C-alpha positions in Angstrom: -0.1 0.0 0.0 1.3 3.5 -0.8 1.4 6.4 1.6 0.2 9.8 0.6 2.2 11.0 -2.3 3.3 7.6 -3.4 1.7 5.5 -6.0 0.9 1.9 -5.3 2.5 -0.2 -8.0 -0.5 -2.6 -7.9 -3.0 0.1 -9.0 -3.8 1.6 -12.2 -4.0 5.5 -12.3 -5.8 7.9 -14.5 -2.9 7.6 -16.9 -4.0 4.0 -17.4 -7.6 4.8 -18.1 -8.9 4.2 -21.6 -10.3 7.9 -22.2 -8.2 11.1 -22.6 -7.0 12.7 -19.4 -9.0 15.9 -20.1 -12.2 13.7 -20.2 -11.8 12.0 -16.8 -9.7 14.5 -14.7 -12.8 16.8 -14.3 -14.9 13.6 -13.5 -12.6 12.6 -10.8 -12.5 16.2 -9.3 -16.3 16.3 -9.3 -16.5 12.8 -7.5 -14.0 14.0 -4.9 -15.9 17.2 -4.2 -19.3 15.3 -4.0 -17.9 13.0 -1.5 -16.5 15.8 0.7 -19.9 17.4 0.6 -21.7 14.2 1.6 -19.1 13.8 4.4 -19.6 17.4 5.6 -23.4 17.0 5.5 -23.5 13.6 7.2 -20.7 13.8 9.8 -20.5 17.7 10.4 -17.0 18.2 9.2 -15.0 17.3 6.1 -11.5 15.9 5.5 -8.4 17.9 5.5 -7.2 16.2 2.3 -9.3 14.4 -0.4 -8.1 12.8 -3.6 -9.7 10.3 -6.1 -8.1 8.2 -8.7 -8.7 5.2 -10.8 -8.2 1.6 -9.2 -8.6 -0.3 -12.3 -11.0 0.1 -15.2 -14.1 -0.4 -13.1 -13.3 1.3 -9.8 -12.5 4.7 -8.3 -10.8 5.1 -4.8 -11.3 8.3 -3.0 -8.6 8.9 -0.1 -9.8 11.0 2.7 -7.5 12.2 5.4 -8.1 14.1 8.5 -11.8 13.1 8.9 -11.8 12.6 12.7 -14.1 14.7 14.9 -12.7 16.3 18.0 -14.3 13.7 20.1 -12.8 10.9 18.0 -9.4 12.6 18.2 -9.9 12.4 22.0 -10.6 8.7 21.8 -7.5 8.1 19.9 -5.5 10.2 22.4 -6.7 8.0 25.2 -6.1 4.8 23.4 -9.8 3.9 22.9 -9.4 2.6 19.4 -12.2 -0.1 19.8 -14.6 2.6 21.0 -13.7 4.8 18.1 -14.4 2.0 15.5 -17.7 1.3 17.4 -18.6 4.9 17.1 -17.7 5.1 13.4 -19.8 2.0 12.8 -22.7 3.7 14.5 -22.1 6.9 12.6 -22.1 5.0 9.2 -25.3 3.1 10.1 -27.1 6.2 11.2 -26.0 8.0 8.1 -27.3 5.2 5.9 -23.9 4.0 4.6 -23.6 0.7 6.4 -25.4 -1.5 8.9 -24.1 -1.8 12.4 -22.1 -5.1 12.9 -21.5 -6.5 16.4 -18.0 -7.7 17.2 -16.4 -7.0 13.8 -13.8 -4.3 13.1 -14.6 -1.2 11.3 -14.3 -1.6 7.4 -12.1 1.5 7.2 -9.0 2.4 9.2 -9.4 5.4 11.3 -6.5 7.9 11.1 -6.3 11.5 12.0 
């Protein structure tokens, strides 16, 4: 897995996409902006960084960084990672993104 600013060699990028760059660069920006708007509306705050790119011919990945709320940041600071994951699952269920699942880890990693 690549870190911010590095390309994962296993992933294709917009350069590998079958359409010209001008065609899809604007679409990726629109997708990123739409996800940020949804995040702000549903969770009350948006990410510090957001970027979308192709992950093959049939998938787009949107990377969001800095999405933790002040309460979530405090949970991390006091080492309550499991409670943070539970809270995130509850938020996702309440926002209509996922169903809560008992005893399973959150589907996405939580990093500030």
